[in-house]
C-alpha positions in Angstrom: 150.5 29.5 -121.8 152.6 26.8 -123.3 151.7 23.2 -123.6 153.6 20.4 -121.9 155.5 18.1 -124.2 153.5 15.0 -125.4 155.0 12.4 -123.1 154.6 14.5 -119.9 151.1 13.2 -119.1 152.4 9.7 -118.7 155.4 11.0 -116.8 153.2 13.0 -114.4 150.7 10.2 -113.9 152.6 8.8 -110.9 152.8 12.2 -109.4 149.1 12.8 -109.9 148.3 9.4 -108.4 150.5 10.2 -105.4 148.9 13.7 -105.0 145.4 12.2 -105.4 146.2 9.4 -102.9 147.6 12.0 -100.4 144.5 14.2 -100.9 142.2 11.2 -100.3 144.2 10.2 -97.2 144.1 13.8 -95.9 140.3 13.9 -96.6 139.8 10.5 -94.9 141.8 11.7 -91.9 139.9 15.0 -91.8 136.6 13.1 -92.0 137.7 10.7 -89.2 138.8 13.6 -87.0 135.6 15.5 -87.7 133.5 12.4 -86.9 135.5 11.8 -83.6 135.0 15.5 -82.7 131.3 15.3 -83.5 131.0 12.1 -81.4 132.8 13.9 -78.5 130.6 16.9 -78.8 127.5 14.7 -78.9 128.7 12.7 -75.9 129.4 16.0 -74.0 126.0 17.2 -75.0 124.3 14.0 -73.8 126.2 14.2 -70.4 125.2 17.8 -70.0 121.6 17.0 -70.9 121.6 14.2 -68.3 123.1 16.5 -65.7 120.4 19.2 -66.5 117.6 16.6 -66.3 118.9 15.3 -62.9 119.3 18.9 -61.6 115.7 19.7 -62.8 114.4 16.5 -61.2 116.1 17.4 -57.9 114.8 20.9 -58.0 111.3 19.7 -58.8 111.4 17.3 -55.9 112.7 20.0 -53.5 109.9 22.3 -54.7 107.3 19.6 -54.3 108.6 18.9 -50.7 108.6 22.5 -49.9 105.0 23.0 -51.3 103.8 19.9 -49.4 105.4 21.2 -46.2 103.7 24.6 -46.6 100.4 22.9 -47.5 100.7 20.7 -44.4 101.5 23.6 -42.2 98.5 25.5 -43.6 96.2 22.6 -43.0 97.5 22.2 -39.4 97.0 25.9 -38.8 93.5 25.8 -40.2 92.6 22.7 -38.1 94.1 24.4 -35.0 92.0 27.6 -35.7 88.9 25.5 -36.1 89.5 23.7 -32.8 90.1 27.1 -31.0 87.0 28.6 -32.6 84.9 25.6 -31.4 86.4 25.8 -27.9 85.7 29.5 -27.7 82.1 28.9 -29.0 81.6 26.3 -26.3 83.1 28.6 -23.6 80.8 31.5 -24.7 77.8 29.1 -24.7 78.6 28.0 -21.1 78.8 31.7 -20.0 75.6 32.5 -21.8 73.7 29.7 -20.2 75.0 30.6 -16.7 74.1 34.2 -17.2 70.6 33.3 -18.4 70.2 31.0 -15.4 71.3 33.8 -13.1 68.9 36.3 -14.6 66.1 33.6 -14.3 66.6 33.7 -10.5 64.6 36.9 -10.5 61.5 34.8 -10.8 62.6 32.3 -8.2 60.5 32.5 -4.9 63.8 32.8 -3.0 64.9 36.0 -4.9 63.5 38.4 -2.2 65.5 36.6 0.5 68.6 36.7 -1.8 68.1 40.5 -2.3 67.9 41.0 1.5 71.1 39.1 2.0 72.8 41.0 -0.8 71.6 44.3 0.8 73.1 43.4 4.1 76.4 42.5 2.4 76.5 45.8 0.5 75.8 47.8 3.6 78.5 45.9 5.5 81.0 46.6 2.7 80.1 50.3 1.9 78.6 51.4 5.1 75.0 52.2 6.3 74.7 55.4 4.2 75.2 53.5 0.9 72.5 53.8 -1.7 71.2 50.3 -2.8 69.3 50.0 -6.1 67.7 46.8 -7.3 69.1 45.7 -10.7 66.6 45.0 -13.5 68.5 41.7 -14.2 68.3 40.6 -10.6 70.4 41.4 -7.6 71.5 44.9 -6.5 74.0 47.7 -7.1 75.2 49.7 -4.1 77.0 53.0 -4.2 78.6 55.2 -1.5 80.5 58.2 -2.7 83.0 57.1 -5.4 82.7 53.5 -4.4 80.4 51.1 -6.2 79.6 47.5 -5.5 77.9 45.5 -8.3 76.0 42.5 -6.8 73.8 42.0 -9.8 73.0 38.4 -10.6 74.9 38.4 -14.0 78.0 39.9 -12.3 77.8 37.4 -9.5 77.5 34.6 -12.0 80.5 35.9 -13.9 82.5 36.0 -10.7 81.5 32.4 -9.9 82.5 31.3 -13.4 85.9 33.1 -13.2 86.6 31.5 -9.8 85.8 28.1 -11.3 87.8 28.6 -14.5 90.3 25.8 -13.8 87.4 23.3 -13.2 85.1 24.4 -16.1 87.9 25.1 -18.6 88.2 21.3 -18.9 85.0 21.5 -20.9 86.9 23.2 -23.8 90.5 22.2 -23.1 92.2 19.8 -25.4 91.7 16.1 -24.5 
C-alpha cells in the first residue's frame, strides 16, 4: 500500500470533518427516530395494558355478579325447601294427632253406640249378607263378595281431614 503525499492530511481534514459531521448527524437522527419509536411502542403497550386491565375488571365484575346471582338463587331455593319441609312436618303432625284422637275414641263410652251406627251404615251400603268385623284401631270393616267398606276410625278421620283440606291447609299455607 502506498502512502499519501505529506500535505494530504491537511487537505483531507475538511472532508473528514464533513464525513464525521454527517455521521454524527445520521447517528443523532437515528437515535431520535429510535427514541420516538420506543416512545410509540411504550405508549401502545401502556394503552394495551390499560385495555387489558379494564377488560379484566369488567370480566371480574361480571363473574362476581353471576356468582352472586347463583348464590342468591341457591339461598332462596334452600329457604323455600326449608319452608316446604316445615309445612309438611306441620301437616303430618296434624294428621298424626287426628289419627291418634280417632283411635283414642275406642276407649270413649260412646264407642259401642258408634259401632252400632257404623254397622247399620255398612249393611245399608253392602247389603244384609255383608260380613262386619270390628277393627282393632276402632270402627269396623265390612265385606260382601268383592266389595269392601272400611269404616275404621283412622280411615274415617283421614276422610274428614281430606274433606276439610281447604280449611285446614291454611295451617301450613304461606301467610
